[in-house]
C-alpha positions as CSV (number, residue, x, y, z in Angstrom):
1,X,59.5,-48.9,-61.1
2,X,59.2,-52.9,-61.3
3,X,60.4,-53.6,-58.0
4,X,61.7,-52.2,-54.6
5,X,64.0,-53.8,-52.4
6,X,64.1,-53.2,-48.8
7,X,66.9,-53.8,-46.6
8,X,67.1,-53.1,-42.9
9,X,70.4,-52.7,-41.6
10,X,72.0,-52.8,-37.7
11,X,75.6,-53.1,-37.3
12,X,76.3,-55.9,-40.0
13,X,79.1,-53.6,-41.8
14,X,81.4,-56.7,-42.6
15,X,78.7,-58.0,-44.9
16,X,77.1,-55.1,-46.3
17,X,79.2,-54.9,-49.4
18,X,78.5,-58.4,-50.8
19,X,74.7,-57.8,-50.3
20,X,74.9,-54.4,-51.9
21,X,76.9,-55.5,-54.8
22,X,74.1,-58.7,-54.9
23,X,71.7,-56.1,-55.7
24,X,73.5,-53.7,-57.6
25,X,74.6,-56.4,-60.7
26,X,71.3,-57.9,-61.1
27,X,70.2,-58.7,-64.5
28,X,67.1,-57.0,-64.4
29,X,67.7,-52.9,-64.3
30,X,64.6,-51.6,-63.2
31,X,64.8,-51.5,-59.6
32,X,65.2,-49.4,-56.9
33,X,66.9,-50.3,-53.3
34,X,66.1,-48.8,-49.9
35,X,68.5,-49.0,-47.2
36,X,67.3,-48.5,-43.9
37,X,70.2,-48.3,-41.3
38,X,68.7,-48.6,-37.5
39,X,71.4,-46.5,-35.9
40,X,74.2,-48.6,-36.3
41,X,77.1,-48.0,-34.0
42,X,79.6,-49.7,-36.1
43,X,80.9,-48.0,-39.7
44,X,77.9,-49.7,-41.7
45,X,76.8,-46.1,-42.6
46,X,80.2,-45.1,-44.3
47,X,80.0,-48.5,-46.1
48,X,76.7,-48.3,-47.5
49,X,77.2,-44.2,-48.7
50,X,80.9,-45.6,-50.4
51,X,79.0,-48.2,-51.9
52,X,75.7,-46.6,-53.3
53,X,77.3,-43.2,-54.0
54,X,77.4,-43.8,-58.2
55,X,74.1,-45.5,-58.6
56,X,71.0,-43.5,-58.0
57,X,68.6,-46.7,-57.8
58,X,69.9,-46.8,-54.1
59,X,68.1,-44.6,-51.5
60,X,69.6,-44.8,-47.6
61,X,67.4,-43.6,-44.8
62,X,69.2,-43.5,-41.3
63,X,67.0,-43.9,-38.4
64,X,67.9,-41.1,-35.4
65,X,67.6,-43.8,-32.9
66,X,67.3,-47.5,-32.8
67,X,63.8,-48.7,-33.8
68,X,63.9,-52.4,-34.6
69,X,63.9,-54.2,-37.8
70,X,59.9,-54.4,-38.4
71,X,59.7,-50.3,-38.0
72,X,62.4,-50.0,-40.6
73,X,61.1,-52.5,-43.4
74,X,58.0,-50.6,-42.9
75,X,59.6,-47.4,-43.3
76,X,61.2,-48.6,-46.5
77,X,57.7,-49.9,-47.8
78,X,56.4,-46.3,-47.3
79,X,59.2,-44.7,-49.3
80,X,59.1,-47.5,-52.0
81,X,57.7,-46.4,-55.5
82,X,57.9,-50.5,-56.7
83,X,54.9,-52.6,-57.9
84,X,56.6,-55.4,-56.2
85,X,58.4,-55.8,-52.8
86,X,61.2,-57.9,-51.8
87,X,62.8,-57.8,-48.5
88,X,66.7,-58.7,-48.1
89,X,68.4,-58.9,-44.9
90,X,71.7,-57.0,-44.6
91,X,74.1,-60.1,-44.4
92,X,72.2,-62.3,-47.2
93,X,72.8,-62.7,-51.1
94,X,70.9,-62.4,-54.2
95,X,71.7,-64.4,-57.3
96,X,72.5,-62.5,-60.3
97,X,68.9,-63.2,-62.6
98,X,66.9,-63.1,-58.9
99,X,64.6,-60.1,-59.6
100,X,64.5,-60.8,-63.3
101,X,63.1,-64.8,-62.9
102,X,60.8,-63.6,-60.1
103,X,59.1,-61.1,-62.3
104,X,58.8,-63.8,-65.3
105,X,57.1,-66.1,-62.8
106,X,55.0,-63.8,-61.5
107,X,53.8,-62.7,-64.4
108,X,52.7,-66.2,-65.7
109,X,49.7,-65.9,-63.0
110,X,47.0,-63.5,-62.6
111,X,46.0,-61.9,-59.3
112,X,48.6,-63.2,-57.4
113,X,49.3,-61.5,-54.0
114,X,52.8,-63.0,-53.6
115,X,55.2,-65.9,-55.1
116,X,57.5,-67.9,-52.8
117,X,60.9,-69.0,-54.4
118,X,63.7,-71.7,-53.3
119,X,66.8,-70.3,-51.4
120,X,70.0,-71.8,-50.4
121,X,72.3,-71.4,-47.4
122,X,75.8,-70.4,-46.9
123,X,78.4,-69.7,-44.1
124,X,81.5,-67.9,-45.9
125,X,80.9,-68.3,-49.4
126,X,78.2,-69.3,-52.1
127,X,78.4,-73.3,-52.3
128,X,79.8,-74.2,-48.8
129,X,76.4,-75.4,-47.5
130,X,74.3,-77.8,-49.0
131,X,71.2,-77.2,-46.9
132,X,68.1,-75.8,-49.0
133,X,64.8,-74.4,-48.1
134,X,63.1,-75.6,-50.7
135,X,60.3,-78.2,-49.0
136,X,56.8,-76.7,-49.3
137,X,54.9,-79.9,-48.6
138,X,51.9,-79.8,-46.5
139,X,49.5,-77.2,-44.9
140,X,51.7,-73.9,-45.2
141,X,49.3,-72.2,-42.4
142,X,49.5,-75.3,-40.1
143,X,53.4,-75.4,-40.5
144,X,53.7,-72.0,-39.9
145,X,51.7,-72.0,-36.7
146,X,53.8,-74.9,-35.4
147,X,56.8,-73.6,-36.7
148,X,57.8,-75.8,-39.1
149,X,58.8,-72.8,-41.1
150,X,58.4,-73.6,-44.9
151,X,59.8,-70.0,-46.1
152,X,61.7,-67.6,-45.0
153,X,61.8,-63.6,-45.4
154,X,63.4,-62.9,-48.6
155,X,62.1,-66.3,-50.4
156,X,58.6,-64.0,-51.2
157,X,57.8,-61.4,-53.6
158,X,55.2,-59.2,-52.6
159,X,52.6,-57.0,-54.5
160,X,52.9,-53.9,-53.1
161,X,49.5,-53.5,-52.6
162,X,49.1,-56.6,-50.8
163,X,51.3,-55.3,-48.0
164,X,49.7,-52.0,-47.6
165,X,46.4,-54.0,-47.0
166,X,48.2,-56.3,-44.3
167,X,49.8,-52.9,-42.7
168,X,53.3,-54.6,-43.3
169,X,55.2,-56.1,-40.3
170,X,53.7,-56.1,-36.5
171,X,56.2,-53.8,-34.8
172,X,55.8,-55.1,-31.5
173,X,57.4,-58.2,-32.8
174,X,61.2,-58.2,-31.9
175,X,61.6,-61.9,-33.1
176,X,59.6,-64.1,-35.3
177,X,58.8,-61.1,-37.2
178,X,58.4,-62.6,-41.0
179,X,56.7,-65.5,-39.3
180,X,54.1,-63.1,-38.2
181,X,53.7,-61.9,-41.4
182,X,53.6,-64.8,-43.5
183,X,51.2,-66.5,-40.8
184,X,48.7,-63.8,-41.2
185,X,48.7,-63.5,-45.0
186,X,47.9,-67.3,-44.7
187,X,45.0,-66.5,-42.3
188,X,43.5,-63.9,-44.5
189,X,43.6,-66.5,-47.8
190,X,45.8,-64.1,-49.8
191,X,46.5,-65.4,-53.2
192,X,49.9,-67.0,-53.3
193,X,51.9,-69.3,-55.7
194,X,55.3,-71.6,-54.9
195,X,57.9,-71.6,-57.6
196,X,58.6,-75.6,-57.6
197,X,60.8,-75.6,-60.9
198,X,62.5,-72.5,-60.8
199,X,66.4,-73.0,-59.1
200,X,67.7,-71.4,-56.0
201,X,67.7,-67.4,-56.3
202,X,68.5,-66.3,-52.9
203,X,71.0,-67.2,-50.5
204,X,71.0,-67.2,-46.2
205,X,73.7,-66.7,-44.2
206,X,74.2,-69.0,-41.5
207,X,76.5,-66.9,-38.8
208,X,77.9,-69.7,-36.2
209,X,79.4,-66.6,-34.9
210,X,76.2,-64.6,-34.1
211,X,75.5,-66.2,-30.5
212,X,77.3,-64.6,-28.2
213,X,75.3,-65.7,-25.2
214,X,73.3,-68.8,-25.3
215,X,71.6,-68.3,-22.7
216,X,70.1,-64.5,-23.7
217,X,69.8,-65.7,-26.7
218,X,67.4,-68.1,-26.2
219,X,65.3,-66.4,-23.2
220,X,64.9,-63.6,-26.3
221,X,63.9,-66.7,-28.7
222,X,61.4,-67.9,-25.9
223,X,59.7,-64.6,-25.5
224,X,59.6,-64.0,-29.2
225,X,57.9,-67.3,-29.6
226,X,55.6,-66.6,-26.7
227,X,54.7,-63.3,-28.1
228,X,53.7,-65.4,-31.4
229,X,51.8,-68.2,-29.7
230,X,49.9,-65.1,-27.7
231,X,49.3,-63.1,-30.6
232,X,47.7,-65.9,-33.1
233,X,45.7,-67.6,-30.0
234,X,43.7,-64.6,-29.7
235,X,43.4,-64.3,-33.5
236,X,42.6,-68.0,-33.8
237,X,40.1,-68.3,-30.6
238,X,37.5,-70.3,-32.4
239,X,39.8,-72.3,-35.0
240,X,40.8,-75.7,-35.2
241,X,44.1,-74.7,-36.1
242,X,44.7,-73.0,-32.9
243,X,46.1,-76.6,-31.8
244,X,49.4,-76.1,-34.2
245,X,50.6,-73.2,-31.9
246,X,51.7,-75.7,-29.5
247,X,54.4,-76.4,-31.7
248,X,56.0,-73.3,-31.7
249,X,56.0,-73.8,-27.9
250,X,57.7,-76.9,-28.6
251,X,60.4,-75.7,-30.5
252,X,61.5,-73.7,-27.4
253,X,61.8,-76.9,-25.4
254,X,63.8,-78.2,-28.5
255,X,66.4,-75.4,-28.7
256,X,67.0,-75.4,-24.7
257,X,67.7,-78.9,-24.6
258,X,69.9,-78.9,-27.7
259,X,72.4,-76.2,-26.5
260,X,72.2,-78.1,-23.3
261,X,73.2,-81.4,-24.7
262,X,76.3,-79.6,-26.5
263,X,77.3,-77.9,-23.3
264,X,76.6,-74.3,-24.4
265,X,74.1,-74.4,-21.1
266,X,74.5,-75.3,-17.6
267,X,72.3,-77.5,-15.6
268,X,71.1,-74.4,-14.0
269,X,70.6,-72.6,-16.9
270,X,68.6,-75.1,-18.8
271,X,66.1,-75.7,-15.5
272,X,66.1,-71.4,-15.6
273,X,64.9,-71.4,-19.0
274,X,62.5,-74.3,-18.9
275,X,60.7,-72.4,-15.9
276,X,60.8,-69.4,-17.8
277,X,59.0,-70.8,-20.8
278,X,56.6,-72.7,-18.7
279,X,55.7,-69.6,-16.4
280,X,55.3,-67.8,-19.5
281,X,52.7,-70.0,-21.3
282,X,51.3,-71.4,-18.4
283,X,51.6,-75.1,-19.0
284,X,48.7,-75.7,-16.5
285,X,46.0,-74.6,-19.1
286,X,46.8,-77.5,-21.4
287,X,45.4,-80.6,-21.4
288,X,46.6,-83.3,-19.0
289,X,47.9,-85.7,-22.2
290,X,49.9,-82.4,-23.1
291,X,51.5,-81.7,-19.7
292,X,52.2,-85.6,-19.2
293,X,53.7,-85.6,-22.7
294,X,56.0,-82.6,-22.0
295,X,57.0,-84.1,-18.9
296,X,58.3,-87.6,-20.5
297,X,59.8,-85.4,-22.9
298,X,61.9,-83.5,-20.4
299,X,62.5,-86.8,-18.7
300,X,64.6,-88.0,-21.9
301,X,66.3,-84.8,-22.8
302,X,67.4,-83.8,-19.4
303,X,69.6,-87.2,-19.3
304,X,70.8,-86.4,-22.7
305,X,69.0,-89.2,-23.9
306,X,68.2,-88.8,-27.4
307,X,67.6,-90.8,-30.4
308,X,67.0,-89.8,-34.4
309,X,63.7,-88.3,-34.6
310,X,62.8,-88.0,-31.0
311,X,62.1,-84.4,-31.3
312,X,59.7,-84.6,-34.3
313,X,58.2,-87.6,-32.8
314,X,57.3,-85.8,-29.4
315,X,56.3,-82.6,-31.8
316,X,54.1,-84.5,-33.7
317,X,52.2,-86.1,-31.2
318,X,51.8,-82.7,-29.1
319,X,49.9,-81.0,-32.4
320,X,47.8,-84.1,-33.4
């Protein structure tokens, strides 16, 4: 078996058929797909079973309770038999030639641990969004640490043995799961290559309806970034790169004030979330300059004053 595709699913029933079909009709035939349903409460299992019943390359695993995406991906990894691993979310899509082109690229280089490929986005159908994930400039570790993410989960084709060495996904992470894994792979200097010439071969769904409660969404986002910040702050305690983690914290400020600006948050909710953020990472432990810089940023944003590039400018100065 060449490739194992691992799909964690939780309540994504309306997208599953499209996702499964994008795997089923790959130009490369030698693959297996392991779908791990994480105790969905919609009709996901029924749809999955119906879609895969005539194709023995698919395997469905059903968790007996909700365990989270990281656990589900790791379970799929343990059950896999492929030499290479691709993680695909249950609402995203692969192009027809994705697996074939990725294997061909991988085979051109010796001793790669993983390879990274370009990704497109879409709302309802392929082609309705022009946003691409194809900017790979700069120092990739610094970009991940500062939450300027150069790649996403399904953009990576992994060598299975590398994932085993890395112990897969860190299951304590409810958010920033792929960010954590990719950061760890970069810190430990696993060998990788980026496919710059190949066309987009995967598509990330932008679901504008996935946020039902902006306050709760942002609180969870803050918790995820704080967990990431604390985890890598310990790991990088003696490294000069630790300063870039401030960028991940700053991204939480950006999201809070962006939602406040477009009236998805009240003034009170905005204030509460900022306080929650600052109590979580302890602003007092940052330098005097950093604290003043954050105060100036908040002064502008609370008044909904902005100009093009303001967020980028403040973040750039903060992590320098």
